[in-house]
C-alpha positions as CSV (number, residue, x, y, z in Angstrom):
1,M,-4.6,26.5,-19.7
2,E,-1.2,25.0,-18.8
3,I,-0.9,21.8,-16.7
4,K,1.9,22.0,-14.1
5,K,2.9,18.9,-12.1
6,M,2.9,19.7,-8.4
7,E,3.8,16.2,-7.1
8,R,5.3,13.1,-8.5
9,V,3.0,10.3,-9.5
10,I,2.0,8.4,-6.4
11,V,1.2,4.6,-6.5
12,E,-1.4,4.4,-3.8
13,S,-2.0,0.7,-4.3
14,F,-0.9,-2.1,-6.7
15,H,-2.1,-5.6,-6.7
16,Y,-0.9,-8.4,-9.1
17,D,-2.3,-11.9,-9.4
18,N,-1.5,-14.9,-11.5
19,Q,-5.0,-16.4,-12.1
20,D,-5.9,-20.0,-12.7
21,E,-8.3,-19.0,-15.4
22,Y,-8.2,-16.1,-17.9
23,N,-11.0,-13.6,-17.6
24,P,-10.0,-10.6,-19.9
25,H,-11.2,-7.2,-18.7
26,Q,-10.1,-3.6,-18.6
27,K,-11.4,-1.0,-16.2
28,L,-9.7,2.4,-16.2
29,D,-11.6,5.0,-14.1
30,F,-10.2,8.5,-13.9
31,K,-11.4,10.9,-11.2
32,L,-10.6,14.6,-10.8
33,E,-11.0,16.2,-7.4
34,P,-10.1,19.7,-6.2
35,V,-7.2,20.1,-3.7
36,Y,-7.1,23.1,-1.4
37,H,-4.6,24.7,0.8
38,V,-5.7,24.9,4.4
39,G,-4.9,28.3,6.0
40,P,-3.8,28.9,9.6
41,D,-7.5,29.5,10.5
42,G,-8.4,26.0,9.3
43,K,-10.4,27.2,6.3
44,K,-9.8,26.0,2.7
45,E,-8.2,28.5,0.5
46,A,-8.5,28.5,-3.3
47,A,-5.4,28.9,-5.4
48,K,-4.8,32.3,-6.9
49,D,-3.1,31.1,-10.1
50,G,-5.6,28.4,-11.1
51,T,-7.1,25.2,-9.7
52,Y,-5.2,22.5,-7.9
53,V,-6.6,19.0,-8.6
54,K,-5.8,15.4,-7.8
55,I,-6.2,13.2,-10.8
56,S,-6.6,9.5,-9.9
57,L,-6.6,6.4,-12.0
58,D,-8.4,3.4,-10.5
59,Y,-7.6,0.3,-12.6
60,D,-8.5,-3.3,-12.8
61,L,-6.9,-5.1,-15.8
62,A,-6.5,-8.6,-17.1
63,P,-4.8,-8.0,-20.5
64,K,-4.3,-10.5,-23.2
65,P,-2.4,-12.8,-23.5
66,G,-2.2,-14.8,-20.4
67,D,-3.8,-15.2,-17.0
68,L,-2.5,-12.1,-15.2
69,S,-4.5,-9.4,-13.5
70,F,-3.6,-6.1,-12.0
71,A,-5.6,-3.7,-9.8
72,G,-4.8,-0.5,-7.9
73,V,-4.9,3.3,-7.7
74,I,-2.3,5.8,-9.0
75,S,-2.6,9.6,-8.5
76,Q,-0.9,12.9,-9.0
77,V,-1.6,16.5,-7.8
78,I,-1.4,19.1,-10.6
79,L,-2.1,22.8,-11.1
80,L,-4.4,23.8,-14.0
81,Q,-3.0,27.2,-14.4
82,D,-5.4,30.0,-15.2
83,Y,-8.3,27.5,-15.0
84,Y,-11.0,28.0,-12.3
85,G,-13.6,25.5,-13.2
86,N,-14.6,22.1,-11.7
87,G,-13.4,20.0,-14.7
88,D,-16.8,19.4,-16.4
89,D,-15.9,21.6,-19.3
90,L,-12.4,20.2,-20.0
91,S,-11.8,18.6,-23.4
92,D,-10.8,15.0,-24.1
93,E,-7.4,16.2,-25.1
94,E,-6.9,18.0,-21.8
95,Y,-7.9,14.9,-19.9
96,Q,-5.5,12.8,-21.9
97,L,-2.7,15.3,-21.1
98,M,-3.5,15.1,-17.4
99,S,-3.8,11.3,-17.4
100,Q,-0.7,10.5,-19.5
101,P,1.8,10.4,-16.6
102,L,-0.5,8.0,-14.7
103,M,-0.9,5.7,-17.7
104,E,2.9,5.7,-18.4
105,T,3.6,4.9,-14.7
106,L,1.1,2.0,-14.8
107,G,2.6,0.6,-18.0
108,T,6.1,0.9,-16.5
109,I,5.1,-0.9,-13.2
110,I,3.4,-3.7,-15.1
111,Y,6.4,-4.1,-17.4
112,E,8.9,-4.2,-14.5
113,V,6.9,-6.5,-12.3
114,T,6.3,-9.0,-15.1
115,Q,10.0,-8.8,-16.0
116,V,11.1,-9.7,-12.5
117,T,8.4,-12.2,-11.6
118,L,7.9,-14.0,-15.0
119,D,11.1,-13.1,-16.9
120,Q,8.7,-12.0,-19.6
121,P,7.9,-8.3,-19.5
122,L,4.3,-7.4,-20.5
123,N,4.2,-4.2,-22.5
124,L,0.8,-2.6,-22.5
125,E,-0.3,-0.1,-25.1
126,F,-3.3,1.8,-23.8
127,G,-5.5,3.6,-26.3
128,M,-3.8,2.1,-29.3
129,K,-6.0,1.1,-32.2
130,P,-5.3,-2.2,-34.0
131,A,-3.3,-1.8,-37.2
132,D,-5.1,-2.4,-40.4
133,N,-4.2,-5.7,-42.1
134,Q,-2.6,-4.8,-45.3
């Protein structure tokens, strides 16, 4: 299966708060939903070369350090070429490949917003394991 980007990453919503108190949390929910072409007769038509899906990231973050929080939704329409399933049988690696552009966009937005608003860019590293103390 090959993943082809059909649209650029879309920031559907972005919210940023500077909280009075720090309440660390991280919610990253991914959703995969089919996308269909609607024909002239008004009926949904499946793709002939695979499955079109919209992958969405719904996030609510308050990362360390500090008292900042971020929430919103980012999405992208992609083609899963030569794949005709509903996504239940996709591997973790395939989900990571599909979600990578969304995670990169979220990291870039947070970096840029904190650079402009606080003059201190916040660089988030999602999915990174802590280094061993040696």
